[in-house]
C-alpha positions in Angstrom: 0.0 0.0 0.0 1.4 3.4 -0.9 1.9 5.7 2.0 0.5 9.2 2.0 2.1 11.9 4.0 -0.7 14.4 5.0 0.3 18.0 5.3 0.0 19.7 8.7 -1.6 22.6 6.8 -4.7 20.4 6.8 -4.8 20.8 10.6 -5.1 24.5 10.2 -7.9 24.1 7.7 -9.9 21.9 10.1 -9.1 23.9 13.2 -10.7 27.2 12.2 -13.9 28.5 10.6 -14.2 32.3 10.5 -13.1 33.4 14.0 -14.5 30.3 15.8 -12.4 27.4 16.9 -13.7 24.2 15.5 -11.5 22.0 17.7 -10.4 22.2 21.3 -6.6 22.4 22.0 -6.7 18.8 23.1 -8.5 17.7 19.9 -6.0 19.7 17.7 -3.0 18.0 19.6 -4.6 14.6 19.1 -5.3 15.3 15.4 -1.7 16.4 14.8 -0.4 13.2 16.4 -2.8 11.0 14.4 -1.6 12.7 11.2 1.8 11.0 11.9 0.3 7.7 12.9 -3.3 7.2 11.6 -4.9 4.5 13.8 -6.7 3.2 10.7 -3.5 1.9 9.1 -3.7 -1.3 11.1 -7.2 -2.0 9.8 -6.2 -1.3 6.3 -3.3 -3.7 6.6 -5.8 -6.3 8.0 -7.9 -5.6 4.9 -5.0 -6.6 2.8 -4.8 -9.9 4.6 -8.5 -10.5 3.8 -7.8 -9.8 0.1 -4.8 -12.0 0.1 -6.9 -14.9 1.3 -8.9 -14.5 -1.9 -5.8 -14.5 -4.1 -4.7 -10.9 -3.6 -4.4 -8.2 -6.1 -3.7 -10.6 -9.0 -7.1 -12.3 -8.4 -8.9 -9.0 -8.0 -7.4 -7.8 -11.3 -8.5 -11.0 -13.0 -12.0 -10.6 -11.7 -12.2 -7.0 -12.9 -10.7 -7.9 -16.3 -7.7 -5.5 -16.0 -4.0 -6.0 -16.0 -2.5 -6.0 -12.5 -0.2 -3.1 -13.5 -3.4 -1.1 -14.3 -5.3 -1.9 -11.2 -4.4 1.3 -9.2 -5.7 3.6 -12.0 -8.8 1.4 -12.5 -9.6 1.6 -8.8 -9.3 5.3 -8.9 -12.3 5.3 -11.2 -14.8 3.8 -8.8 -17.7 3.8 -8.4 -18.1 2.5 -11.9 -20.3 0.2 -14.0 -19.2 -3.4 -13.9 -20.7 -5.4 -16.8 -20.6 -8.8 -15.1 -22.5 -7.4 -12.1 -24.9 -5.4 -14.3 -24.8 -2.2 -12.3 -22.8 0.7 -11.0 -21.0 -0.4 -7.8 -18.4 0.6 -5.3 -15.3 -1.4 -4.5 -17.1 -3.0 -1.5 -19.7 -4.6 -3.8 -17.0 -5.9 -6.1 -15.4 -7.5 -3.2 -18.6 -9.1 -2.2 -18.9 -10.6 -5.6 -15.3 -11.7 -5.6 -15.9 -13.5 -2.3 -19.0 -15.2 -3.6 -17.1 -16.4 -6.7 -14.7 -18.2 -4.3 -17.5 -19.9 -2.5 -17.2 -17.7 0.5 -20.0 -15.9 2.4 -19.5 -12.2 1.5 -18.8 -9.8 4.3 -21.7 -7.4 5.1 -21.4 -4.0 3.5 -21.9 -2.4 6.8 -19.3 -4.4 8.6 -15.8 -3.9 10.0 -14.2 -6.6 7.8 -15.7 -5.1 4.7 -14.7 -1.6 5.7 -11.1 -2.9 6.2 -10.9 -4.8 2.9 -12.5 -2.1 0.9 -10.1 0.5 2.5 -7.1 -1.6 1.5 -8.3 -2.0 -2.1 -8.9 1.7 -2.5 -5.5 2.5 -0.9 -3.9 0.7 -3.8 -4.8 3.8 -5.8 -3.1 6.2 -3.3 -1.6 9.2 -5.1 -3.6 8.5 -8.3 -5.9 11.2 -9.4 -9.6 10.5 -8.9 -10.6 9.2 -12.3 -14.3 8.6 -12.1 -15.9 9.2 -15.6 -19.5 10.1 -15.2 -19.9 10.1 -19.0 -18.4 6.7 -19.6 -21.7 4.9 -20.3 -25.4 5.2 -19.9 -25.3 3.5 -16.5 -22.9 5.8 -14.9 -24.6 8.8 -16.4 -27.9 7.7 -14.8 -26.1 7.1 -11.5 -24.7 10.6 -11.6 -28.1 12.1 -12.3 -29.7 10.2 -9.5 -26.8 11.0 -7.1 -27.2 14.7 -7.8 -30.9 14.4 -7.2 -30.3 12.7 -3.8 -27.7 15.3 -2.9 -30.1 18.2 -3.7 -33.5 16.9 -2.6 -34.8 18.1 0.7 -36.3 15.3 2.9 -37.7 14.8 6.3 -39.5 17.1 8.7 -36.7 19.6 8.7 -36.6 19.7 5.0 -32.8 19.1 4.7 -30.6 17.9 1.9 -26.9 17.3 1.6 -26.8 20.7 -0.2 -28.3 22.3 2.9 -25.0 22.1 4.7 -22.6 22.0 1.7 -23.8 24.8 -0.7 -21.4 27.6 -1.4 -23.3 30.1 0.8 -23.2 27.7 3.8 -19.6 26.4 3.5 -17.4 27.7 6.3 -20.2 28.0 8.9 -19.7 26.0 12.1 -22.0 23.1 13.0 -21.4 21.1 16.2 -17.9 22.6 16.4 -17.0 21.6 12.9 -16.7 23.9 9.8 -19.0 22.8 7.0 -16.8 21.9 4.0 -17.1 22.1 0.3 -17.1 18.3 -0.4 -15.3 18.8 -3.7 -12.5 20.9 -2.3 -12.3 18.8 0.8 -11.8 15.7 -1.5 -14.4 13.7 0.3 -14.6 11.3 -2.6 -10.8 10.8 -2.4 -10.2 10.5 1.4 -12.8 8.0 2.5 -12.6 5.4 3.9 -11.2 7.3 6.9 -10.7 7.1 10.6 -13.2 9.1 12.5 -11.8 10.5 15.7 -15.2 11.0 17.3 -16.2 7.4 16.6 -12.8 5.8 17.1 -13.3 3.6 14.1 -12.8 3.2 10.3 -15.7 4.4 8.2 -16.6 4.4 4.5 -18.0 7.3 2.6 -21.4 5.7 2.4 -21.4 5.0 6.2 -20.6 8.7 6.7 -23.5 9.7 4.5 -25.7 7.5 6.8 -24.4 9.4 9.9 -25.3 12.7 8.3 -28.8 11.5 7.5 -29.4 10.2 11.0 -28.3 13.5 12.5 -30.6 15.4 10.1 -33.5 13.2 11.2 -34.2 12.0 7.7 -34.7 8.4 6.4 -31.3 6.6 6.2 -30.6 5.2 2.8 -29.1 1.6 2.9 -25.4 1.2 2.1 -25.0 -0.4 -1.3 -28.5 0.7 -2.5 -28.9 2.2 -5.9 -29.4 5.6 -4.3 -26.5 5.4 -2.0 -24.1 4.3 -4.7 -25.4 7.1 -6.9 -24.7 9.6 -4.1 -21.1 8.3 -3.8 -20.8 8.7 -7.6 -21.9 12.4 -7.4 -19.7 13.3 -4.4 -16.7 11.5 -6.0 -17.2 13.5 -9.2 -16.9 16.7 -7.1 -13.4 15.5 -6.0 -12.5 14.6 -9.6 -13.5 18.1 -10.8 -11.1 19.6 -8.1 -8.3 17.3 -9.3 -8.0 15.5 -6.0 -5.8 12.4 -5.5 -6.7 9.3 -3.6 -5.4 9.4 0.0 -6.6 6.4 2.1 -7.1 6.1 4.9 -8.2 9.6 5.6 -8.4 11.2 9.0 -11.6 12.9 10.0 -12.8 14.5 13.2 
């Protein structure tokens, strides 16, 4: 797995919003320490062992129909349409299918083992530019359209959407001690799975979406569903437009 050295400048970005502190001194000190030693690294390495039990990167490349030397760049293009699966999927769903093809019971999408293995696979693309192509085929085009709709549609009693907290006129405001980010400039589609300090665990992007939905008191969309994968497609496209590179595991407050 390629190692990524995260800049301490990122700490400053996450520490302030306007004139308000978004982290306590203790939190900032902890964050600085974790930049040097991300707790999620051990889980990502464990995920590598899970993949190795299935035949490793060579077997994954074979399953995806790509040369092993091209695997990193190919992974940087997820979510994508996989013909043998007949739908647009994330790396976790590919891994479920790979496990099934080996006669093994697939890990649950919302499980620690899947989070670990999916994180390892995505980390293979570290330092590669996000390469999702939302115009590659009719399937990914439809997923992008649906993802944008999910992102912008207000739901629930509070009438909130993803856009409610991440539109240009809201970005920078502080909510629950955290500055609200522009998801494209923050590279959300490139830096998840990530270790969440407040949860002391490794989480995927779709799991993070679920957390936001729960906090907003709106119906939580299942991980791996057509709508949730589409939302990941859209948010990942925002990172692609900003020229972001894959950096897994990320570190989030």
